[in-house]
C-alpha distance (Angstrom), angle and dihedral (degrees) to the residues before:
residue distance angle dihedral
M1 . . .
S2 3.75 . .
K3 3.77 124.5 .
D4 3.84 89.0 -114.3
H5 3.80 91.0 56.2
D6 3.76 91.1 52.1
R7 3.81 91.9 51.7
A8 3.78 94.2 44.0
S9 3.78 95.6 51.6
H10 3.81 98.1 40.5
G11 3.80 95.5 93.3
S12 3.81 96.2 53.4
Q13 3.81 91.9 43.2
D14 3.77 90.5 51.0
A15 3.82 91.6 48.9
R16 3.78 91.2 52.3
R17 3.77 92.8 46.4
H18 3.81 91.6 53.6
K19 3.85 94.0 40.0
I20 3.79 95.4 -134.0
N21 3.79 113.3 -148.0
D22 3.79 132.6 -167.2
Q23 3.80 92.6 -95.3
T24 3.83 89.8 59.2
R25 3.79 90.7 44.8
D26 3.80 89.9 51.0
Q27 3.81 90.9 52.7
W28 3.81 90.2 50.8
L29 3.80 91.4 57.2
D30 3.79 85.6 66.3
R31 3.82 94.0 43.8
D32 3.82 101.9 46.5
N33 3.80 119.2 62.5
D34 3.81 94.7 -159.9
L35 3.82 93.1 51.8
Q36 3.79 90.8 46.0
A37 3.81 91.1 51.3
A38 3.81 91.3 48.7
W39 3.81 90.6 50.4
R40 3.80 93.5 49.2
A41 3.78 92.2 46.4
S42 3.83 91.6 49.7
G43 3.82 95.5 65.4
L44 3.82 88.6 -140.5
S45 3.73 127.4 128.4
R46 3.77 113.8 -98.9
E47 3.83 91.3 -108.8
E48 3.81 93.3 49.0
F49 3.81 92.2 47.3
I50 3.79 90.1 52.7
R51 3.84 92.0 48.7
Q52 3.80 93.0 48.7
N53 3.81 96.3 42.0
Q54 3.79 106.1 39.7
R55 3.81 93.4 128.3
L56 3.80 93.0 50.5
I57 3.81 92.4 49.2
D58 3.80 92.9 43.8
K59 3.80 90.4 50.8
A60 3.84 91.0 52.0
I61 3.80 90.0 50.3
G62 3.80 92.6 46.4
E63 3.79 93.0 49.6
A64 3.82 96.0 47.2
P65 3.79 116.4 107.5
D66 3.79 113.8 -102.2
W67 3.81 91.1 -111.7
D68 3.80 89.5 59.9
R69 3.82 96.1 57.4
């Protein structure tokens, strides 16, 4: 595999390894300004936003530096 592939897939691999659940995703809406802005702009309830945007949230969690987890 190329170095680019390894970097590109790291977030999803990390999310699977840590088995992210909706409670963790909910906490990240409070911790990440970009996710919070996307949720507020969506007009969805918090729960519906999480359901519809699991990949986006998991990617943000997977790409966060270890000290931010």
